[in-house]
C-alpha positions as CSV (number, residue, x, y, z in Angstrom):
1,X,16.0,-1.3,7.6
2,X,12.6,-0.1,8.3
3,X,9.9,-2.1,9.9
4,X,8.0,-2.5,6.6
5,X,11.0,-3.8,4.7
6,X,11.6,-6.3,7.8
7,X,8.1,-7.6,7.3
8,X,8.7,-7.9,3.5
9,X,11.9,-9.6,4.1
10,X,10.4,-12.2,6.3
11,X,7.5,-12.8,3.9
12,X,9.9,-13.6,1.1
13,X,11.4,-16.6,3.3
14,X,9.9,-20.2,2.9
15,X,6.9,-20.6,5.3
16,X,7.1,-23.4,7.8
17,X,3.4,-22.9,9.0
18,X,1.1,-25.8,8.5
19,X,-1.8,-24.7,10.6
20,X,-4.7,-23.5,8.7
21,X,-6.8,-22.4,11.8
22,X,-7.8,-18.8,12.4
23,X,-5.9,-17.1,15.1
24,X,-7.2,-18.0,18.6
25,X,-8.9,-15.2,20.5
26,X,-7.8,-14.6,24.0
27,X,-10.9,-14.2,26.2
28,X,-8.9,-11.9,28.6
29,X,-8.3,-9.5,25.6
30,X,-12.0,-8.8,24.8
31,X,-13.2,-5.9,27.0
32,X,-16.4,-6.1,28.7
33,X,-19.2,-3.5,28.0
34,X,-18.2,-1.7,31.0
35,X,-14.6,-1.6,30.0
36,X,-15.4,-0.2,26.6
37,X,-16.9,2.9,28.1
38,X,-13.6,3.8,29.5
39,X,-11.4,2.4,26.7
40,X,-11.5,3.0,22.9
41,X,-13.2,6.4,23.1
42,X,-12.0,7.3,19.7
43,X,-14.4,4.7,18.2
44,X,-17.6,6.4,17.5
45,X,-21.1,5.1,18.6
46,X,-22.1,3.7,15.3
47,X,-19.3,1.1,15.6
48,X,-19.3,-1.5,18.0
49,X,-16.7,-4.1,19.4
50,X,-18.1,-7.6,19.1
51,X,-16.9,-11.2,19.2
52,X,-17.4,-13.6,16.2
53,X,-17.0,-17.4,16.3
54,X,-15.3,-17.0,13.1
55,X,-13.1,-14.0,13.1
56,X,-13.0,-13.3,16.9
57,X,-13.0,-9.7,18.1
58,X,-13.6,-7.0,15.7
59,X,-15.6,-4.0,14.7
60,X,-19.1,-4.1,13.4
61,X,-21.3,-1.0,11.9
62,X,-24.6,-0.4,13.4
63,X,-25.9,1.7,10.5
64,X,-25.5,1.5,6.8
65,X,-22.9,3.7,5.1
66,X,-21.7,4.7,1.5
67,X,-18.5,4.5,-0.4
68,X,-16.3,7.3,0.6
69,X,-17.6,7.7,4.2
70,X,-15.0,8.1,6.9
71,X,-16.1,5.5,9.4
72,X,-13.7,6.9,12.1
73,X,-10.4,8.9,12.3
74,X,-7.8,8.7,15.2
75,X,-4.2,9.6,15.7
76,X,-1.8,6.6,16.4
77,X,-1.0,5.9,20.0
78,X,2.6,6.0,18.7
79,X,4.4,6.5,15.5
80,X,8.2,6.6,14.3
81,X,9.6,7.6,10.9
82,X,11.8,5.2,9.1
83,X,15.6,6.0,9.1
84,X,15.5,7.3,5.5
85,X,12.7,9.7,6.2
86,X,14.1,11.2,9.4
87,X,15.7,14.2,7.8
88,X,13.0,14.7,5.2
89,X,9.9,14.7,7.4
90,X,8.8,16.1,10.7
91,X,8.8,13.5,13.6
92,X,5.6,14.8,15.0
93,X,3.1,15.3,12.1
94,X,5.1,13.5,9.4
95,X,4.7,16.5,7.1
96,X,7.2,16.6,4.3
97,X,9.3,19.8,3.9
98,X,12.6,18.6,2.9
99,X,15.8,19.1,4.9
100,X,15.8,22.9,4.3
101,X,12.3,23.4,5.5
102,X,12.7,21.6,8.9
103,X,14.2,22.6,12.2
104,X,16.7,19.9,13.7
105,X,16.6,19.1,17.4
106,X,19.7,20.7,18.7
107,X,20.5,17.9,21.2
108,X,20.3,14.5,19.3
109,X,20.7,16.3,16.0
110,X,18.8,13.4,14.3
111,X,15.1,14.3,14.7
112,X,13.4,17.2,12.8
113,X,10.3,19.3,13.1
114,X,8.3,21.6,11.3
115,X,8.4,24.2,13.9
116,X,8.4,24.7,17.7
117,X,4.7,23.9,17.7
118,X,5.4,20.4,16.6
119,X,8.5,19.9,18.7
120,X,6.5,21.0,21.9
121,X,3.7,18.4,20.9
122,X,6.3,15.6,20.4
123,X,8.3,16.3,23.5
124,X,6.4,13.7,25.7
125,X,7.9,11.0,23.4
126,X,11.1,12.7,22.3
127,X,12.4,13.6,25.7
128,X,13.6,10.1,26.5
129,X,14.2,9.4,22.9
130,X,16.6,12.2,22.5
131,X,18.7,10.8,25.5
132,X,18.7,7.3,23.9
133,X,19.7,8.7,20.5
134,X,22.5,10.6,22.1
135,X,23.6,7.5,23.8
136,X,23.6,5.5,20.6
137,X,25.8,8.3,18.9
138,X,28.0,8.6,21.8
139,X,28.8,4.7,21.7
140,X,30.2,5.0,18.2
141,X,27.5,3.0,16.5
142,X,26.8,4.3,13.0
143,X,23.4,2.7,12.6
144,X,20.4,4.6,14.0
145,X,17.8,2.2,15.6
146,X,15.1,1.2,13.1
147,X,11.6,2.7,13.2
148,X,10.4,-0.5,14.9
149,X,12.8,-0.1,17.7
150,X,12.2,3.6,18.1
151,X,8.5,3.1,17.9
152,X,8.7,0.4,20.7
153,X,10.9,2.8,22.7
154,X,8.2,5.5,22.5
155,X,5.7,2.9,23.8
156,X,7.9,1.9,26.8
157,X,8.5,5.5,27.8
158,X,4.8,6.5,27.6
159,X,3.6,3.4,29.4
160,X,6.1,4.1,32.2
161,X,4.9,7.7,32.5
162,X,1.1,6.6,32.2
163,X,1.1,3.7,34.5
164,X,-0.5,0.2,34.0
165,X,-3.9,1.4,35.0
166,X,-4.2,4.1,32.3
167,X,-6.6,3.7,29.3
168,X,-3.6,4.4,27.1
169,X,-1.8,1.4,28.4
170,X,-4.6,-0.8,28.9
171,X,-5.4,-0.4,25.0
172,X,-1.8,-1.4,24.2
173,X,-1.8,-4.3,26.6
174,X,-5.2,-5.7,24.8
175,X,-3.7,-5.9,21.5
176,X,-3.7,-9.6,20.2
177,X,-0.4,-11.2,20.6
178,X,-0.6,-14.7,19.2
179,X,2.5,-15.6,21.0
180,X,1.7,-19.2,21.3
181,X,1.3,-19.5,17.5
182,X,4.6,-17.8,16.6
183,X,6.4,-20.1,14.4
184,X,10.3,-20.8,14.3
185,X,10.7,-18.7,11.1
186,X,9.6,-15.6,13.3
187,X,11.8,-16.3,16.3
188,X,14.8,-14.6,14.7
189,X,13.0,-11.4,14.2
190,X,11.3,-11.2,17.3
191,X,14.6,-12.0,19.3
192,X,16.4,-9.4,17.3
193,X,13.6,-6.8,18.2
194,X,13.8,-7.6,21.9
195,X,17.6,-7.5,22.2
196,X,17.8,-4.2,20.3
197,X,14.9,-2.6,22.4
198,X,16.9,-3.4,25.6
199,X,19.9,-1.9,24.4
200,X,18.3,1.1,23.1
201,X,16.4,1.7,26.4
202,X,20.1,1.7,28.0
203,X,19.3,-1.5,30.1
204,X,22.0,-4.0,30.8
205,X,19.7,-7.1,30.9
206,X,16.0,-7.8,30.1
207,X,15.3,-8.1,33.8
208,X,15.6,-4.2,34.1
209,X,12.7,-3.8,31.8
210,X,10.3,-4.4,34.9
211,X,10.5,-0.6,35.4
212,X,8.4,-0.3,32.2
213,X,5.8,-2.7,33.4
214,X,7.3,-5.8,31.8
215,X,7.7,-8.5,34.4
216,X,9.8,-11.0,32.7
217,X,11.6,-12.2,29.4
218,X,8.4,-14.0,28.5
219,X,6.2,-10.7,29.0
220,X,8.8,-9.0,26.8
221,X,8.5,-11.7,24.1
222,X,4.7,-11.3,24.3
223,X,4.9,-7.5,24.1
224,X,7.0,-7.7,21.0
225,X,4.5,-10.2,19.4
226,X,1.9,-7.8,20.2
227,X,3.8,-5.1,18.3
228,X,4.9,-7.0,15.2
229,X,1.2,-8.4,14.6
230,X,-0.6,-5.0,15.1
231,X,1.8,-2.4,13.5
232,X,0.5,-0.2,10.6
233,X,2.7,1.3,8.1
234,X,2.2,5.3,7.9
235,X,2.1,6.4,4.4
236,X,2.3,9.7,2.7
237,X,-0.8,10.7,0.6
238,X,0.5,8.9,-2.5
239,X,0.9,5.6,-0.4
240,X,4.7,5.7,-0.1
241,X,5.8,4.2,3.3
242,X,6.9,6.8,5.9
243,X,7.3,4.7,9.1
244,X,5.6,2.5,11.6
245,X,2.8,3.1,14.1
246,X,0.3,1.5,16.6
247,X,-3.4,2.2,16.9
248,X,-5.2,-0.2,19.2
249,X,-8.7,1.1,18.0
250,X,-7.7,0.5,14.4
251,X,-6.2,-2.9,15.2
252,X,-9.4,-4.1,16.2
253,X,-10.4,-4.4,12.6
254,X,-10.1,-7.8,11.1
255,X,-8.7,-8.8,7.7
256,X,-10.2,-9.7,4.4
257,X,-8.4,-9.9,0.9
258,X,-11.5,-8.2,-0.5
259,X,-12.1,-5.5,2.1
260,X,-15.1,-3.1,2.6
261,X,-12.8,-0.4,4.1
262,X,-9.3,0.9,4.0
263,X,-6.9,2.6,6.4
264,X,-5.4,5.6,4.8
265,X,-3.5,9.0,5.8
266,X,-4.9,11.7,3.6
267,X,-3.4,14.6,5.2
268,X,-6.6,16.5,5.3
269,X,-6.2,18.2,8.9
270,X,-3.9,20.8,10.3
271,X,-0.4,19.6,11.1
272,X,-1.2,19.5,14.9
273,X,-3.9,16.8,14.1
274,X,-1.6,14.7,11.8
275,X,-0.7,12.0,11.3
276,X,-4.3,11.0,11.2
277,X,-5.4,7.4,10.5
278,X,-8.8,7.3,8.7
279,X,-10.9,4.4,8.1
280,X,-12.8,4.8,5.0
281,X,-15.8,2.6,3.4
282,X,-14.9,1.2,0.0
283,X,-18.4,0.1,-0.8
284,X,-21.8,0.5,0.7
285,X,-21.7,-1.5,4.0
286,X,-25.1,-2.7,5.5
287,X,-25.9,-2.3,9.2
288,X,-24.6,-4.9,11.5
289,X,-21.9,-5.8,8.9
290,X,-18.3,-6.4,10.0
291,X,-15.7,-3.7,9.1
292,X,-12.8,-5.5,7.2
293,X,-9.5,-4.0,5.8
294,X,-6.6,-5.7,4.2
295,X,-3.4,-6.3,6.1
296,X,-1.4,-7.2,3.0
297,X,-0.9,-6.5,-0.6
298,X,-4.1,-7.8,-2.3
299,X,-2.7,-7.5,-5.8
300,X,-0.8,-10.9,-5.0
301,X,-2.2,-14.2,-5.9
302,X,-3.8,-16.4,-3.2
303,X,-0.6,-18.6,-2.4
304,X,1.5,-15.4,-1.7
305,X,-1.3,-13.7,0.1
306,X,-1.8,-16.7,2.5
307,X,2.1,-17.2,3.0
308,X,2.3,-13.3,4.1
309,X,-0.5,-13.6,6.4
310,X,0.7,-16.8,8.1
311,X,4.2,-15.3,8.3
312,X,3.3,-12.0,9.9
313,X,0.0,-12.2,11.3
314,X,-0.2,-16.0,12.2
315,X,-3.4,-16.9,10.5
316,X,-4.8,-18.2,7.2
317,X,-7.5,-16.2,5.5
318,X,-10.9,-17.7,4.8
319,X,-12.6,-14.6,3.1
320,X,-14.8,-15.1,-0.1
321,X,-11.9,-14.2,-2.4
322,X,-9.7,-16.8,-0.8
323,X,-12.3,-19.4,-0.9
324,X,-13.5,-18.9,-4.4
325,X,-13.0,-21.6,-6.8
326,X,-13.3,-19.3,-9.7
327,X,-10.2,-18.3,-11.7
328,X,-8.5,-15.3,-10.5
329,X,-6.8,-12.7,-12.9
330,X,-4.0,-12.4,-10.3
331,X,-2.6,-15.8,-11.4
332,X,-4.1,-16.4,-14.9
333,X,-3.0,-16.5,-18.6
334,X,-5.0,-15.6,-21.7
335,X,-6.7,-18.2,-23.5
336,X,-4.5,-19.9,-26.3
337,X,-7.3,-19.5,-28.7
338,X,-7.8,-15.9,-27.8
339,X,-11.4,-16.3,-27.2
340,X,-11.3,-13.6,-24.5
341,X,-11.2,-16.0,-21.5
342,X,-8.4,-16.9,-19.4
343,X,-6.6,-19.9,-17.9
344,X,-5.5,-20.6,-14.4
345,X,-1.6,-20.2,-14.5
346,X,0.0,-23.6,-14.2
347,X,1.9,-23.9,-10.9
348,X,4.4,-26.0,-9.2
349,X,7.0,-25.9,-6.1
350,X,6.5,-22.7,-4.0
351,X,4.1,-21.3,-6.5
352,X,1.7,-24.1,-6.0
353,X,-1.9,-22.9,-5.4
354,X,-4.2,-25.0,-7.5
355,X,-3.9,-28.8,-8.0
356,X,-2.6,-29.6,-11.4
357,X,-5.6,-31.7,-11.8
358,X,-9.0,-30.0,-11.4
359,X,-12.5,-30.4,-12.4
360,X,-14.2,-27.9,-14.7
361,X,-17.9,-27.1,-14.0
362,X,-18.7,-26.9,-17.7
363,X,-18.5,-30.7,-18.2
364,X,-17.5,-32.3,-14.7
365,X,-14.4,-33.8,-16.3
366,X,-10.8,-33.9,-15.0
367,X,-7.8,-33.0,-16.9
368,X,-4.3,-32.5,-16.0
369,X,-4.0,-29.3,-18.2
370,X,-5.3,-25.8,-17.3
371,X,-8.1,-24.9,-19.6
372,X,-9.9,-21.8,-20.5
373,X,-12.7,-20.7,-18.4
374,X,-14.8,-19.9,-21.3
375,X,-14.1,-22.2,-24.3
376,X,-12.1,-24.9,-22.4
377,X,-9.3,-24.8,-24.7
378,X,-6.1,-26.7,-23.1
379,X,-3.0,-24.5,-22.2
380,X,-0.3,-26.7,-23.9
381,X,2.6,-24.4,-23.4
382,X,2.7,-25.1,-19.6
383,X,6.6,-25.3,-19.5
384,X,6.9,-22.0,-21.1
385,X,4.5,-20.4,-18.7
386,X,6.3,-22.0,-15.6
387,X,9.6,-20.8,-16.8
388,X,8.4,-17.2,-17.4
389,X,6.7,-17.4,-14.0
390,X,10.0,-18.6,-12.3
391,X,12.3,-16.1,-13.9
392,X,9.7,-13.2,-13.6
393,X,9.5,-13.6,-9.8
394,X,13.2,-13.8,-9.4
395,X,13.7,-10.6,-11.6
396,X,11.0,-8.9,-9.4
397,X,12.8,-9.8,-6.2
398,X,16.1,-8.5,-7.6
399,X,14.7,-5.4,-9.2
400,X,12.9,-4.5,-6.0
401,X,16.0,-4.7,-4.1
402,X,17.7,-2.6,-6.5
403,X,15.2,0.1,-6.9
404,X,16.9,2.4,-4.5
405,X,20.6,1.3,-4.8
406,X,20.8,0.8,-8.7
407,X,17.8,2.0,-10.4
408,X,19.2,1.6,-13.9
409,X,19.7,-2.1,-13.4
410,X,16.4,-2.3,-11.8
411,X,14.9,-0.5,-14.8
412,X,16.7,-3.0,-17.1
413,X,15.4,-6.1,-15.5
414,X,11.7,-4.9,-15.6
415,X,12.2,-3.9,-19.3
416,X,13.6,-7.3,-20.2
417,X,11.1,-9.4,-18.2
418,X,7.8,-7.5,-19.0
419,X,7.9,-8.5,-22.7
420,X,8.9,-12.2,-21.7
421,X,5.8,-12.4,-19.4
422,X,3.5,-10.8,-21.9
423,X,4.4,-13.1,-24.7
424,X,4.0,-16.0,-22.2
425,X,0.4,-15.0,-22.1
426,X,0.1,-13.5,-18.6
427,X,-2.9,-11.0,-18.1
428,X,-2.1,-7.5,-17.3
429,X,-3.5,-8.3,-13.6
430,X,-1.3,-11.3,-13.2
431,X,1.6,-11.7,-10.8
432,X,4.5,-11.0,-11.2
433,X,3.6,-9.1,-14.5
434,X,1.6,-6.4,-12.7
435,X,4.3,-5.9,-10.1
436,X,6.9,-5.5,-12.5
437,X,4.7,-3.0,-14.7
438,X,4.1,-0.8,-11.5
439,X,7.7,-0.9,-10.7
440,X,8.9,0.0,-14.1
441,X,6.3,2.7,-14.2
442,X,7.7,4.2,-10.9
443,X,11.3,4.1,-12.2
444,X,10.3,5.8,-15.4
445,X,8.6,8.6,-13.5
446,X,11.6,9.0,-11.4
447,X,13.7,9.2,-14.6
448,X,11.3,12.0,-15.7
449,X,11.5,13.9,-12.6
450,X,15.4,13.7,-12.3
451,X,16.2,14.9,-15.9
452,X,15.0,16.5,-19.1
453,X,12.7,13.9,-20.3
454,X,12.9,12.7,-24.0
455,X,9.7,12.1,-25.9
456,X,10.3,8.4,-26.0
457,X,10.8,8.2,-22.2
458,X,7.6,10.0,-21.6
459,X,5.8,7.9,-24.1
460,X,7.1,4.7,-22.5
461,X,6.0,6.1,-19.1
462,X,2.4,6.6,-20.4
463,X,2.1,3.1,-21.9
464,X,3.6,1.4,-18.8
465,X,1.2,3.4,-16.7
466,X,-1.7,2.5,-18.8
467,X,-1.0,-1.1,-18.4
468,X,-0.7,-0.8,-14.6
469,X,-4.1,0.8,-14.5
470,X,-5.6,-1.9,-16.6
471,X,-4.0,-4.5,-14.4
472,X,-5.3,-2.8,-11.2
473,X,-8.7,-2.3,-12.6
474,X,-9.2,-6.0,-13.2
475,X,-8.5,-7.0,-9.5
476,X,-9.3,-4.1,-7.3
477,X,-12.4,-2.5,-6.3
478,X,-13.4,0.8,-7.7
479,X,-12.1,3.6,-5.3
480,X,-9.3,1.6,-3.9
481,X,-6.6,4.1,-3.0
482,X,-4.1,2.1,-5.0
483,X,-6.2,2.3,-8.2
484,X,-7.0,6.1,-7.6
485,X,-3.1,6.8,-7.2
486,X,-2.3,4.9,-10.4
487,X,-5.0,6.6,-12.3
488,X,-3.8,10.0,-11.2
489,X,-0.2,9.3,-12.1
490,X,-1.2,8.3,-15.6
491,X,-3.3,11.4,-16.1
492,X,-0.4,13.6,-14.8
493,X,1.8,12.0,-17.3
494,X,-0.5,12.6,-20.1
495,X,-0.5,16.2,-19.1
496,X,3.2,16.7,-19.2
497,X,4.2,19.0,-22.0
498,X,5.6,16.9,-24.9
499,X,9.3,17.6,-25.6
500,X,9.0,16.6,-29.3
501,X,5.6,16.0,-30.4
502,X,5.3,13.5,-33.2
503,X,3.8,14.7,-36.7
504,X,0.5,13.4,-37.6
505,X,0.2,10.0,-39.0
506,X,-0.2,9.4,-42.7
507,X,-4.0,8.6,-42.3
508,X,-6.8,9.1,-39.9
509,X,-7.0,5.5,-39.3
510,X,-3.3,5.2,-38.3
511,X,-3.6,8.3,-36.0
512,X,-6.6,6.7,-34.3
513,X,-4.4,3.6,-33.4
514,X,-1.5,5.6,-32.3
515,X,-1.0,5.5,-28.6
516,X,-0.4,7.7,-26.7
517,X,-1.8,10.4,-28.8
518,X,-0.4,13.8,-29.3
519,X,-1.5,17.4,-29.0
520,X,-4.9,18.3,-28.1
521,X,-6.3,14.8,-28.1
522,X,-3.5,13.9,-25.6
523,X,-4.6,16.8,-23.3
524,X,-8.3,15.8,-23.6
525,X,-7.3,12.2,-22.6
526,X,-5.3,13.7,-19.6
527,X,-8.4,15.5,-18.6
528,X,-10.8,12.5,-18.8
529,X,-8.1,10.3,-16.8
530,X,-7.8,12.8,-14.2
531,X,-11.5,13.4,-13.7
532,X,-11.7,9.6,-13.2
533,X,-8.9,9.6,-10.7
534,X,-10.4,12.3,-8.8
535,X,-13.6,10.2,-8.6
536,X,-11.8,7.2,-7.3
537,X,-9.6,9.3,-5.0
538,X,-12.7,10.7,-3.4
539,X,-13.9,7.2,-2.5
540,X,-10.5,5.7,-1.2
541,X,-9.3,8.7,0.8
542,X,-12.8,9.8,2.0
543,X,-15.3,12.1,0.3
544,X,-15.0,14.8,2.9
545,X,-11.3,14.8,2.5
546,X,-11.8,15.5,-1.4
547,X,-9.4,12.6,-2.1
548,X,-6.6,13.9,0.3
549,X,-3.5,15.8,-0.7
550,X,-3.3,13.8,-4.0
551,X,-7.1,14.6,-4.8
552,X,-6.6,18.3,-4.3
553,X,-3.5,18.3,-6.5
554,X,-5.6,16.5,-9.1
555,X,-8.2,19.1,-8.9
556,X,-5.7,21.9,-9.7
557,X,-4.4,19.9,-12.7
558,X,-7.8,19.5,-14.0
559,X,-8.5,23.3,-13.6
560,X,-5.1,24.1,-15.5
561,X,-5.9,21.6,-18.3
562,X,-9.5,22.9,-18.9
563,X,-8.0,26.3,-19.2
564,X,-5.3,25.1,-21.6
565,X,-7.9,23.3,-23.7
566,X,-9.9,26.3,-23.8
567,X,-6.9,28.4,-25.1
568,X,-6.1,25.7,-27.7
569,X,-9.9,25.6,-28.9
570,X,-10.0,29.3,-29.0
571,X,-6.8,29.6,-31.1
572,X,-8.1,26.8,-33.3
573,X,-11.1,28.7,-33.9
574,X,-9.6,32.0,-34.6
575,X,-7.2,30.3,-37.0
576,X,-10.1,28.7,-38.9
577,X,-11.8,32.1,-38.9
578,X,-8.8,33.8,-40.2
579,X,-8.3,31.2,-42.9
580,X,-12.0,31.5,-44.1
581,X,-11.8,35.3,-44.3
582,X,-8.6,35.1,-46.4
583,X,-10.4,32.7,-48.9
584,X,-13.4,35.1,-49.0
585,X,-10.9,38.0,-50.0
586,X,-9.0,35.9,-52.5
587,X,-12.5,35.1,-54.2
588,X,-13.4,38.8,-54.3
């Protein structure tokens, strides 16, 4: 199981955390101004490490910047592919080439590289890793250590070689650990990681880990805590997870559920400089404003976001979005009177986020029923909404687990629950409707890629992708990478050649209401959507990167569509001219 999946599994467990305090800041972990000159050299001069009484240590910008500006870029200190990606990607640059295009290590026969250049660059890490993997294979174990264990192993071997006084090791040691705030629900994960690491390193007991600069079992627990709370998931350009990484400079950035920046991997540099983490501004950021990114999936409602943060990062978020008393589309249903407003979704049990009795600013009265934020109509079908919410979450959990092992069953669950949640009044941005819609879209796209698509499947994918885009637009800032990728997927689906175009509708009015359209109208819509996607990708993946690898693909699609539409229009003009000439000949 990959580290990203381990985190997700933990976040699904009930939380026993009761503390709402922000994480404590260890004074010893804050470098002095003198130390900063020798550490964190990858952080540019326009960013400063400062300490806030509210958020603790973080990064502040000293001059204003614009959306899409790359604030800084750095290679992770260490990274490891997830097990399922080992044979599909280079373990040095994380570039994809498929098994046929990669060269396998002849010793461990588990790690692959683009070429000898990547292999040589990775030898510092793989030299010891190769021996450890051979030892695992020789022991008869069938399971390869997870990306988390292999990533930790790489850290251990490099810190052993570099020594405790090296800047590389000091930056690792200055990562926040929050070991005193680790809750019982996290002990199992931390213990499992520590024991697995000791075995992977070939040690017979935790005490032997002193050779790696870890003095005791307590220090090992602290080290694991630092790793768990500071690990980044490396993604491909379309945001699919590839593995785990650690970057102390990027880990300095604090969290917000409404971030002003994102951490992305656009793949815009030569392979020997990849994987490159880039911190990109999502909006205008003023001078002396703190840089903030999101540690979690911000499409989730507040309750799930807070649980996720407490379980993994050991703090509760107090950002403006979490503190807002306004209705949030992430957990809202449409007004029962269809006035265009929304009602906070009723909640109970583990879904509790808002009190069942709340005061409405329009008239200052209290009522136990959720009411529309515009017309104050009461939501009477509370039980129906609660039942739909409960079975929707259960279906999402099951469908997500089955996505890889039984995609047909996963797709069936999505197709059944989406109409139920929609009829219950959930908005396109609400959870779990949006999550199910995005999952269903991904499953339909996989179907289209694996077989000859039918017109019905293609149209279903377009409709589902459109709903996903609408849902994301309602809750994520313009230029967010997730929005950009979703819009690019929709544009590409609209641009797919139709297997069996539908005949025109009986009337122009009916044709105007038909979605998705067909023929030239469909291609024009695809072009418009792809142009919008290119704009968003240019922000989310950095303007200098032209939207990253996905943005460059979109640009090629735009050129192709413009050419096709030009040919279409030329053919139509010639046909009309020929028809007019024929009529002229008939009259004469």
